[in-house]
C-alpha positions in Angstrom: 0.0 0.0 0.0 1.4 3.4 -0.9 2.0 5.9 1.8 -0.7 8.2 0.5 -3.2 5.4 0.4 -2.2 4.4 4.0 -2.8 8.0 5.2 -6.2 8.0 3.4 -7.3 4.8 5.2 -6.0 6.0 8.5 -8.0 9.2 8.3 -11.1 7.3 7.2 -11.4 9.6 4.2 -12.9 7.1 1.8 -15.2 8.8 -0.7 -18.5 10.0 0.9 -20.6 7.7 -1.2 -18.6 4.7 -0.2 -18.8 5.7 3.5 -22.6 6.2 3.3 -23.0 2.8 1.5 -20.9 1.1 4.2 -23.2 2.6 6.9 -26.3 1.6 5.0 -25.2 -2.0 4.5 -23.8 -2.3 8.0 -26.9 -1.0 9.6 -29.1 -3.3 7.4 -27.2 -6.4 8.4 -27.0 -5.4 12.1 -30.7 -4.7 12.4 -31.7 -7.8 10.3 -29.6 -10.1 12.5 -30.6 -8.6 15.8 -34.3 -8.1 15.2 -34.4 -11.5 13.5 -33.2 -13.1 16.8 -35.8 -11.1 18.7 -38.6 -12.2 16.3 -37.6 -15.9 16.6 -37.5 -15.6 20.4 -41.0 -14.1 20.4 -42.5 -16.4 17.8 -41.5 -19.6 19.6 -43.5 -19.1 22.8 -46.5 -17.7 20.8 -46.6 -20.7 18.6 -46.3 -23.1 21.6 -49.2 -21.2 23.3 -51.4 -21.6 20.2 -50.7 -25.3 20.1 -51.6 -25.7 23.7 -54.8 -23.7 23.4 -55.9 -25.6 20.3 -55.3 -28.9 22.1 -57.4 -27.7 25.0 -60.2 -26.4 22.9 -59.2 -22.8 22.4 -58.0 -19.9 24.5 -61.6 -19.0 25.6 -62.0 -22.4 27.2 -58.9 -21.8 29.4 -60.6 -18.9 31.1 -58.4 -17.3 33.8 -55.7 -19.8 33.1 -54.9 -18.4 29.6 -52.7 -15.7 31.0 -50.9 -18.2 33.2 -50.2 -20.5 30.2 -48.9 -17.5 28.2 -46.6 -16.4 31.0 -45.2 -19.9 31.5 -44.4 -20.2 27.8 -43.0 -16.6 27.7 -39.4 -15.5 27.2 -36.7 -16.2 29.7 -33.2 -15.0 30.4 -31.9 -17.6 27.9 -33.8 -15.9 25.2 -32.5 -12.5 26.2 -28.9 -13.9 26.3 -29.3 -15.2 22.8 -30.6 -11.9 21.5 -27.7 -10.0 23.1 -25.3 -12.5 21.5 -26.8 -12.0 18.1 -26.5 -8.2 18.3 -23.0 -8.4 19.7 -21.6 -10.8 17.1 -23.2 -8.9 14.3 -21.8 -5.6 15.5 -18.3 -7.1 16.1 -18.1 -8.6 12.6 -19.4 -5.4 11.0 -16.9 -3.2 12.9 -14.1 -5.3 11.4 -15.7 -5.3 8.0 -16.5 -1.6 7.6 -14.6 0.2 10.3 -11.9 1.3 8.0 -14.4 2.7 5.5 -17.1 4.6 7.4 -16.0 4.2 11.1 -18.7 1.5 11.6 -21.2 3.7 13.5 -24.5 2.0 12.5 -26.2 4.1 15.1 -27.2 7.8 15.1 -26.2 8.1 18.8 -22.7 7.0 18.0 -22.3 9.4 15.2 -23.7 12.3 17.3 -21.4 11.4 20.3 -18.3 11.3 18.2 -19.2 14.7 16.7 -19.7 16.1 20.2 -16.2 14.8 21.1 -14.9 16.5 17.9 -14.0 13.1 16.4 -16.4 13.3 13.5 -17.4 16.1 11.1 -20.7 17.8 11.9 -21.5 18.3 8.2 -21.7 14.5 7.7 -23.9 13.8 10.7 -27.3 14.3 8.9 -26.2 12.1 6.0 -25.1 9.3 8.3 -28.4 9.5 10.2 -30.4 9.2 7.0 -28.6 6.2 5.6 -28.5 4.5 9.1 -32.3 4.9 9.3 -32.8 3.7 5.7 -30.5 0.7 6.4 -32.4 -0.2 9.5 -35.7 -0.1 7.7 -34.3 -2.3 4.9 -33.0 -4.7 7.5 -36.4 -4.9 9.2 -38.0 -5.6 5.8 -35.7 -8.6 5.4 -37.0 -10.1 8.6 -40.6 -9.1 7.7 -40.1 -10.9 4.4 -39.0 -14.0 6.2 -41.6 -14.0 9.0 -44.3 -11.8 7.7 -46.9 -14.6 7.5 -45.6 -16.5 10.6 -47.0 -14.2 13.2 -50.0 -15.8 15.0 -53.2 -13.8 14.8 -53.3 -11.0 17.3 -49.7 -11.3 18.2 -47.6 -8.2 18.8 -44.3 -9.4 17.5 -43.7 -6.3 15.3 -40.6 -7.9 13.8 -38.4 -7.4 16.8 -39.3 -3.8 17.6 -38.3 -2.4 21.0 -41.2 -1.7 23.3 -41.3 -0.2 26.8 -41.9 -2.9 29.4 -45.2 -3.1 31.4 -45.0 -1.0 34.5 -42.0 1.0 33.3 -42.5 4.8 33.3 -41.3 7.0 30.5 -38.6 8.5 32.7 -37.4 5.0 33.6 -37.3 4.1 29.9 -35.4 7.3 29.1 -32.8 6.5 31.8 -32.5 2.9 30.6 -31.8 4.0 27.0 -29.4 6.6 28.1 -27.6 4.1 30.3 -27.1 1.5 27.6 -25.9 4.2 25.2 -23.5 5.4 27.8 -22.0 1.8 28.1 -21.7 1.5 24.3 -20.1 4.9 23.7 -17.7 4.5 26.6 -16.5 1.3 25.1 -16.1 2.9 21.7 -14.1 5.8 23.2 -11.9 3.5 25.2 -11.0 0.8 22.6 -11.5 2.6 19.3 -10.9 6.3 19.7 -8.3 6.4 22.5 -4.8 5.9 20.9 -3.6 4.3 24.1 -5.9 1.3 23.7 -4.5 -2.0 22.3 -5.2 -2.4 18.6 -7.3 -5.1 17.0 -9.9 -5.5 19.8 -12.4 -2.9 18.8 -15.1 -5.1 17.3 -15.0 -7.7 20.1 -15.1 -5.2 23.0 -17.7 -3.0 21.4 -19.9 -6.0 20.7 -19.6 -7.2 24.3 -20.4 -3.8 25.6 -23.6 -3.7 23.6 -24.5 -7.2 24.8 -24.0 -6.3 28.5 -26.2 -3.2 28.1 -29.0 -5.3 26.4 -28.9 -7.8 29.3 -29.4 -5.0 31.8 -32.1 -3.0 30.0 -34.0 -5.6 27.9 -36.8 -5.9 30.4 -37.3 -2.1 30.5 -37.0 -1.0 26.9 -35.7 -3.9 24.9 -32.2 -2.6 25.1 -32.0 -0.5 21.9 -29.5 2.4 22.4 -30.2 3.0 18.7 -33.0 5.1 17.2 -32.6 3.5 13.8 -32.8 0.0 15.2 -36.1 0.9 16.9 -37.5 2.7 13.9 -36.9 0.0 11.3 -39.2 -2.7 12.6 -42.0 -0.3 13.2 -41.9 0.9 9.6 -41.8 -2.7 8.4 -44.8 -3.6 10.6 -47.0 -1.0 8.8 -47.1 -3.3 5.8 -48.2 -6.4 7.7 -51.5 -5.4 9.4 -49.7 -4.3 12.6 -50.5 -0.6 12.4 -52.9 -0.4 15.4 -50.2 -2.0 17.6 -47.3 0.3 16.7 -46.1 2.4 19.6 -45.0 5.4 17.6 -45.1 7.7 20.7 -42.2 5.7 22.3 -39.8 6.6 19.5 -39.1 9.9 21.2 -37.6 8.0 24.1 -35.5 5.8 21.8 -34.2 9.0 20.1 -33.5 11.2 23.1 -32.2 8.6 25.5 -29.3 7.3 23.4 -28.3 10.8 22.2 -28.1 12.0 25.8 -26.3 8.9 27.1 -23.9 8.7 24.3 -22.9 12.4 24.4 -22.5 12.2 28.1 -20.2 9.1 27.7 -18.0 10.9 25.2 -17.6 14.0 27.3 -17.1 12.1 30.5 -14.5 9.8 29.0 -12.5 12.7 27.6 -12.5 14.6 30.9 -11.7 11.6 33.1 -9.0 10.0 31.0 -7.4 13.2 29.6 -8.2 12.2 26.0 -8.8 15.8 25.1 -5.0 16.4 25.1 -4.8 14.4 21.9 -5.5 16.4 18.8 -9.2 15.7 18.0 -8.9 16.1 14.2 -12.5 14.9 13.3 -12.8 12.2 10.7 -15.3 9.4 9.8 -13.0 6.6 10.8 -12.8 7.7 14.4 -15.4 5.2 15.7 -13.2 2.1 15.2 -9.6 3.4 15.2 -8.9 1.4 12.1 -6.0 2.2 9.9 -3.1 3.4 12.1 -1.3 0.1 11.7 -1.6 0.3 8.0 0.2 3.7 8.0 3.1 2.4 10.1 3.5 -0.7 7.9 3.4 1.4 4.7 6.0 3.8 6.0 8.3 1.0 7.1 7.9 -0.7 3.8 8.8 2.5 2.0 11.9 2.9 4.1 12.9 -0.7 3.4 12.5 -0.2 -0.3 14.5 3.1 -0.1 17.2 1.3 1.8 17.7 -1.3 -0.9 17.7 1.1 -3.8 21.2 1.8 -5.3 22.7 5.1 -4.1 20.0 5.6 -1.5 20.8 6.6 2.0 19.8 4.8 5.2 16.4 5.3 6.7 16.2 7.8 9.5 16.7 6.3 12.9 16.1 7.7 16.3 16.2 5.7 19.5 16.4 2.5 17.5 13.0 3.1 15.8 12.3 3.9 12.2 10.9 7.4 11.6 9.2 8.7 8.6 10.2 11.7 6.5 8.7 14.9 7.7 6.0 14.8 5.1 5.0 11.3 6.0 4.0 12.0 9.6 1.4 9.9 11.3 -2.0 11.5 11.3 -5.3 10.6 12.9 -7.9 11.8 15.3 -6.0 10.9 18.4 -2.4 11.3 17.3 0.0 14.2 17.7 2.8 14.7 15.2 5.8 12.7 16.3 9.1 14.1 15.2 
């Protein structure tokens, strides 16, 4: 890889159309995998309940025991664990796949938080938000296409949409969504943005952070932390006779909570860890920290080639380490010039 190309990848400056396409595809896959797991987890107990009621002569014959049967066949912690695992593994894989192109945000709250921390350009925020929402809607339609006719009559599956739990107030739901976003963005700042973090672990750690947040908040809000993820299934449900059951009013919570929690996480992390001392040159790749190693390898490769060329001098050395020429300095959102 040429040095110029290495710098391009390190700064995440892929063409805008390519970055937006990466965000669209990544969000599509993320939402399809995650909401698909939710849909499967919800359909299983509902189908079992239908079988039981049919065998006993119908739900009306069960009388007061119908609700008891439904609760016994309902979701358990194992289902929530499986859902969290699906979201986590999908996010981890997508971070590694698209992190070097778009920064692998796949979440309006992540984009907003990085812009708040001056690690992403504000002018690109609206475009990222649009393609993230479109990708989430497309991903939800994939699941709707697979399970659109599988929902039992009267069921409120909504293709994996997030809903506020029974007995949970709006303020509690807002706190839950802010908290899960705080966990997610803290992990992103720590492992992907902070230059002191070990390289190569971003996808795994970010995925696990999301999974932990889902496990904590699933019973309250479904554990979204992502407005696009919550919007997609609701839009897809419109086309499958689910319109009367769609909780459109809750979307404000799934928008405000993650934005507040994510922004707080970015600012708190910077102030507590001293990250603000590193030059915050904003760029789209800040979310995953991808590309720094490519720069170093490219510079070393160039020096090695220069060393073997006839009549060439020796590469610059300082303290036993190779250093680039002045015009080949390392750049990035979290790196100062090193000379």
